[in-house]
C-alpha positions in Angstrom: -173.4 73.0 -60.2 -171.4 71.2 -62.8 -167.9 72.2 -63.8 -166.6 71.0 -67.1 -162.7 70.9 -67.6 -161.6 69.4 -70.8 -158.1 68.4 -69.7 -159.1 66.9 -66.3 -161.5 64.0 -65.7 -163.1 65.0 -62.4 -164.8 61.5 -61.9 -161.4 59.8 -61.9 -159.9 62.4 -59.4 -163.1 61.7 -57.2 -162.4 58.0 -57.4 -158.7 58.5 -56.6 -159.5 60.6 -53.5 -162.0 58.1 -52.3 -159.5 55.2 -52.7 -156.9 57.2 -50.9 -159.3 57.9 -48.0 -160.2 54.2 -47.8 -156.5 53.2 -47.7 -155.7 55.8 -44.9 -158.6 54.6 -42.9 -157.5 51.0 -43.0 -154.0 51.9 -42.1 -155.1 54.0 -39.2 -157.2 51.0 -37.9 -154.2 48.6 -38.3 -151.9 51.0 -36.5 -154.4 51.5 -33.7 -154.8 47.8 -33.2 -151.0 47.2 -33.2 -150.6 49.8 -30.3 -153.1 48.2 -28.0 -151.4 44.9 -27.9 -150.3 43.5 -24.4 -148.0 40.7 -23.5 -148.3 38.4 -20.5 -145.3 36.2 -19.3 -145.5 33.6 -16.6 -142.3 32.1 -14.9 -142.6 29.1 -12.7 -139.7 28.0 -10.5 -139.2 25.8 -7.4 -138.0 27.7 -4.3 -135.1 25.4 -2.9 -135.6 26.7 0.7 -139.2 25.5 1.2 -139.4 23.2 -1.9 -142.6 24.8 -3.1 -143.5 26.0 -6.6 -143.4 29.8 -7.1 -145.2 31.3 -10.0 -144.5 35.0 -11.1 -146.6 36.6 -13.7 -145.7 39.9 -15.5 -147.7 41.8 -18.0 -146.4 44.5 -20.3 -148.5 46.7 -22.6 -147.3 48.7 -25.6 -150.1 51.2 -25.4 -148.0 54.3 -25.9 -148.5 57.2 -28.3 -145.0 57.4 -29.6 -146.2 56.4 -33.1 -148.3 59.4 -33.4 
């Protein structure tokens, strides 16, 4: 079925909608990748009582759904 409207270019509207869909898809992928980032920190110190090196490692993750 073909619809002809003189004052609207339906091809251009289709291209605009496809471009907007692609942009929203890319933004969604970027936001999903940012939320799953985790950070690992390692602290090394010397325990003065036994004169040994002590290593502590902590990992924090930013995988929350607050941005939705």
